[in-house]
C-alpha positions in Angstrom: 6.4 0.1 18.6 4.0 -2.8 18.4 2.7 -4.3 15.1 -0.1 -6.7 14.6 0.5 -9.2 11.7 -2.3 -11.2 10.1 -0.3 -14.4 10.2 -2.9 -16.4 8.4 -3.3 -13.9 5.5 -1.8 -14.6 2.0 -1.3 -17.4 -0.5 1.7 -18.8 1.4 0.6 -18.2 5.0 1.5 -18.7 7.7 5.1 -19.7 6.8 6.1 -16.4 4.9 4.5 -14.3 7.7 6.5 -16.1 10.4 9.8 -15.9 8.5 9.1 -12.2 7.5 8.3 -11.4 11.2 11.5 -13.1 12.3 13.7 -11.2 9.8 12.0 -7.9 10.6 12.6 -8.3 14.3 16.3 -9.0 13.6 16.7 -5.9 11.5 14.5 -3.4 13.3 15.3 -3.1 17.1 12.7 -0.3 17.5 9.9 -2.9 17.1 9.0 -3.8 20.6 6.5 -6.5 19.8 5.0 -8.3 16.8 1.6 -9.9 17.5 1.1 -12.9 15.3 -2.6 -13.3 14.9 -4.1 -16.7 13.8 -4.5 -20.3 14.8 -2.5 -20.6 18.0 -1.4 -24.2 17.6 -0.4 -23.7 13.9 1.5 -20.6 14.7 3.3 -22.1 17.7 4.5 -25.0 15.5 5.6 -22.7 12.7 7.4 -20.4 15.1 9.3 -23.4 16.5 10.2 -24.7 13.1 11.5 -21.3 11.9 13.2 -20.4 15.1 11.0 -17.4 15.9 11.2 -17.1 19.7 11.7 -14.5 22.4 9.6 -12.0 24.3 9.2 -9.7 21.3 6.8 -12.2 19.8 3.3 -12.8 21.0 0.7 -15.1 19.5 -2.9 -13.9 19.6 -5.5 -16.6 18.8 -8.0 -16.2 16.0 -10.2 -19.1 15.1 -11.2 -18.1 11.6 -9.5 -17.1 8.3 -10.9 -15.0 5.5 -10.2 -16.8 2.3 -8.9 -14.9 -0.7 -12.0 -15.6 -2.8 -14.5 -14.4 -0.2 -16.4 -11.1 -0.1 -14.5 -9.0 2.4 -17.5 -7.0 3.4 -19.7 -10.1 4.0 -17.1 -11.6 6.4 -17.5 -8.7 8.8 -20.3 -10.5 10.4 -19.8 -14.1 9.4 -16.1 -14.2 10.5 -15.7 -11.8 13.4 -13.0 -13.9 14.8 -10.9 -14.0 11.6 -7.2 -13.2 11.9 -7.6 -9.9 10.0 -10.5 -8.8 12.2 -8.6 -9.7 15.4 -5.4 -8.0 14.2 -7.3 -4.8 13.3 -8.9 -5.0 16.7 -5.5 -4.8 18.4 -4.9 -1.4 16.7 -8.4 -0.2 17.7 -7.8 -1.1 21.4 -4.4 0.6 21.3 -2.4 -2.6 21.9 -0.8 -2.3 18.5 0.3 0.7 16.5 -0.2 -0.8 13.1 -1.6 -3.8 11.3 -0.1 -5.7 8.3 -1.9 -8.2 6.2 -1.3 -10.0 2.9 -4.8 -11.5 3.1 -8.1 -10.6 1.5 -7.8 -6.9 0.5 -11.6 -6.4 0.8 -11.6 -7.8 4.3 -8.6 -5.6 5.3 -10.3 -2.5 4.0 -13.7 -3.3 5.4 -12.3 -4.1 8.9 -10.1 -1.1 9.0 -13.0 1.2 7.9 -15.5 -0.3 10.4 -13.2 -0.6 13.4 -10.7 2.2 13.0 -12.9 4.7 11.1 -11.4 7.4 8.8 -9.4 10.4 9.9 -11.2 13.6 10.5 -11.9 15.3 7.2 -11.4 12.1 5.2 -14.5 10.8 3.3 -12.9 7.6 1.7 -9.7 5.8 2.4 -7.5 4.8 -0.5 -4.7 2.3 -1.2 -1.4 3.8 -2.3 0.5 1.3 -4.4 4.1 2.1 -5.2 5.3 1.8 -8.8 9.0 2.1 -9.8 9.7 5.3 -11.6 12.8 6.8 -13.3 12.7 9.5 -10.7 11.9 7.4 -7.6 8.6 6.0 -6.7 5.2 6.8 -8.1 2.3 5.9 -5.8 -0.9 4.9 -7.6 -3.8 6.1 -5.5 -6.4 4.6 -5.3 -5.4 1.0 -6.2 -8.6 -0.7 -5.2 -10.2 0.5 -1.9 -12.8 2.9 -3.5 -14.0 1.8 -6.9 -16.9 4.3 -7.1 -14.9 7.4 -6.2 -16.1 11.0 -6.5 -13.9 14.0 -7.5 -13.7 15.2 -3.9 -12.4 11.8 -2.9 -9.5 12.1 -5.4 -8.8 15.6 -4.1 -8.5 14.0 -0.6 -6.2 11.3 -2.1 -4.0 14.1 -3.5 -3.5 15.6 -0.1 -3.0 12.3 1.7 -0.6 11.0 -1.0 1.4 14.2 -0.9 1.7 14.0 2.9 2.8 10.4 2.7 5.4 11.2 0.0 6.7 14.1 1.9 6.9 12.7 5.4 7.5 9.0 4.8 9.3 9.0 1.5 11.2 12.2 2.0 9.9 14.1 -1.1 10.3 17.8 -0.4 7.8 19.0 -3.0 5.4 16.2 -4.0 4.1 16.2 -7.6 0.5 15.0 -8.2 -0.9 13.9 -11.6 -4.4 12.8 -12.6 -4.7 9.7 -14.7 -6.6 10.4 -18.0 -6.6 9.5 -21.7 -4.6 12.6 -22.7 -2.6 15.4 -21.3 -4.9 18.2 -22.5 -7.2 19.8 -19.8 -10.4 19.0 -21.7 -9.5 15.2 -22.0 -11.2 12.6 -19.9 -14.7 11.8 -18.6 -16.9 14.3 -16.7 -15.5 12.7 -13.5 -11.8 13.3 -14.4 -12.6 16.8 -15.8 -14.3 17.8 -12.5 -11.4 16.4 -10.5 -9.0 18.3 -12.7 -10.9 21.5 -12.1 -10.9 21.1 -8.3 -7.2 20.3 -8.2 -6.3 23.2 -10.5 -8.4 25.6 -8.3 -6.5 24.4 -5.2 -3.2 25.1 -6.9 -4.2 28.5 -8.4 -5.4 29.7 -5.0 -2.1 28.6 -3.3 -3.9 26.0 -1.1 -2.4 22.8 -2.6 0.3 21.2 -0.5 1.7 19.7 -3.8 2.5 20.6 -7.4 -0.3 19.7 -9.7 1.1 18.3 -13.0 -2.3 18.0 -14.6 -3.5 15.0 -16.6 -1.0 12.2 -17.1 -1.1 9.0 -19.1 0.2 5.4 -18.6 3.8 6.2 -19.7 4.1 9.0 -17.1 3.8 6.4 -14.3 7.4 5.3 -15.2 9.0 8.2 -17.1 7.8 11.4 -15.6 8.5 12.9 -12.2 5.2 12.2 -10.5 4.9 11.1 -6.9 1.2 10.5 -6.7 -1.0 9.3 -9.7 -4.7 9.8 -8.9 -7.5 7.6 -10.1 -10.5 5.7 -8.9 -10.1 2.3 -7.2 -11.6 0.4 -10.1 -9.3 1.9 -12.7 -6.3 1.8 -10.3 -6.7 -1.9 -9.6 -6.8 -2.7 -13.3 -3.7 -0.5 -14.0 -1.9 -2.2 -11.1 -2.7 -5.8 -12.1 -1.9 -5.0 -15.8 1.5 -3.7 -14.8 2.2 -6.8 -12.7 1.1 -9.1 -15.5 3.2 -7.3 -18.1 6.3 -7.5 -15.9 5.8 -11.2 -15.3 5.2 -11.8 -19.0 8.3 -9.9 -20.0 10.5 -11.8 -17.5 9.1 -15.1 -18.8 9.7 -14.2 -22.5 13.3 -13.1 -21.8 14.1 -16.3 -20.1 12.7 -18.3 -23.0 14.6 -16.3 -25.6 17.9 -16.6 -23.6 17.6 -20.4 -23.6 17.1 -20.6 -27.4 20.8 -20.1 -28.2 24.0 -20.8 -26.2 25.4 -17.4 -27.0 22.4 -15.7 -25.6 22.7 -17.7 -22.4 26.3 -16.6 -22.0 25.2 -13.0 -22.5 22.5 -13.4 -20.0 25.0 -14.8 -17.4 27.3 -11.8 -18.0 24.4 -9.4 -17.5 23.0 -11.2 -14.4 23.9 -8.3 -12.2 21.9 -5.9 -14.3 18.9 -8.2 -14.4 19.0 -8.6 -10.6 19.1 -4.8 -10.1 16.1 -4.4 -12.4 14.3 -7.1 -10.6 15.0 -5.5 -7.2 13.8 -2.1 -8.5 10.6 -3.5 -10.0 9.6 -6.2 -7.6 6.8 -5.6 -5.1 8.8 -7.6 -2.6 11.2 -4.7 -1.9 8.3 -2.3 -1.4 6.6 -4.7 0.9 3.0 -3.4 1.0 0.6 -0.5 0.3 -0.6 1.9 3.0 -4.3 2.3 3.3 -4.3 6.1 3.6 -7.1 8.0 5.4 -7.7 5.4 8.2 -7.4 6.3 11.8 -4.5 3.9 12.3 -1.6 2.6 10.2 -2.8 -0.2 7.9 -0.4 -1.9 5.4 -1.9 -4.2 2.8 0.5 -6.6 1.1 0.3 -8.6 -2.1 -1.5 -11.9 -1.7 1.5 -13.8 -3.1 3.9 -12.1 -0.7 7.2 -13.8 0.1 8.9 -13.6 3.5 11.0 -10.7 2.1 7.8 -8.8 1.2 6.3 -9.3 4.7 9.6 -8.1 6.2 9.4 -4.9 4.1 5.7 -4.5 4.8 6.5 -4.5 8.5 9.2 -1.9 7.8 6.7 0.2 5.9 4.3 0.1 8.9 7.1 1.0 11.2 8.1 4.0 9.1 4.5 5.3 8.8 4.1 5.2 12.6 7.5 6.8 13.2 7.0 9.6 10.7 3.5 10.3 12.1 1.9 10.3 8.6 -1.7 10.4 10.0 -1.1 13.5 12.2 0.4 15.2 9.2 -2.6 14.3 7.1 -5.1 15.5 9.7 -3.2 18.8 10.2 -3.1 19.5 6.5 -6.8 18.7 6.1 -7.7 21.0 9.0 -5.6 23.8 7.5 -7.4 23.4 4.2 -10.8 23.3 5.9 -10.1 26.5 7.8 -8.9 28.2 4.7 -12.1 27.2 2.8 -14.2 28.6 5.7 -12.3 31.9 5.8 -12.9 32.3 2.0 -16.6 31.9 2.2 
């Protein structure tokens, strides 16, 4: 297996990408090669400093970097030799099986869509962002790739998210919910109501490769058995960033309160194991990255502030998606659904 890593992407690049790649290679022998894409001289120096050597590492030069504050779509022409563009090109040419980037999300989505195209039967790709749930992991889909989604796009996300949950995460019967402002069927906007109707029709006719839970609310993301939470990219991105901000604020407030009194500090020390367990369960570092589902190739988009551990786990996520053949499973299911729709006409 060969993975292309956008070594210049992210707030702490290239160091975290180098260390993450080094640790991933040590842990996962099935990875044949990791291509480090970026400024050759910079990467060579970083590899030497962090002891990343051997024939499983190859540096591919890219003269440009897409900054985090740039418009991803506009850089398709202005920065054709950017690290994310070159890394995605390696997947297009077949030299790599997957691409991983903690850089500009818009650029990652735009390059993947333009160079790799979408799978047959997929109208829009979507980012599946994992959230910790009492019952496992809930993937919020879409978390930012498609802000102006249509009901049929969300139906596609339901199928793709279910296939990802089943074949990569090992969920036997994926449960799908639709984000709304109430559980009742009549709740929501015309957009969510139409999406609800299409998903319900799929389930009622026995065509849905998932269990449709119906409308769900914010609390269900953490408390209810739901494997895929559907929404448009605009709303999904707001939900995701709000969750991240809330977690950071709570952590900060707890630390401040523990320091106010000596007895609290003692209690915090005694409960340090529990705090570490919660941190591990809730931190994006341990999930690594978010798959961009619907693209004709495996694309993992990581948090801009990714640490080396996050990059290591993003590489693992890419490896698992390739090994479990998530894209062939998605294509096969969409073809089955298309054939069933044709037969019913």
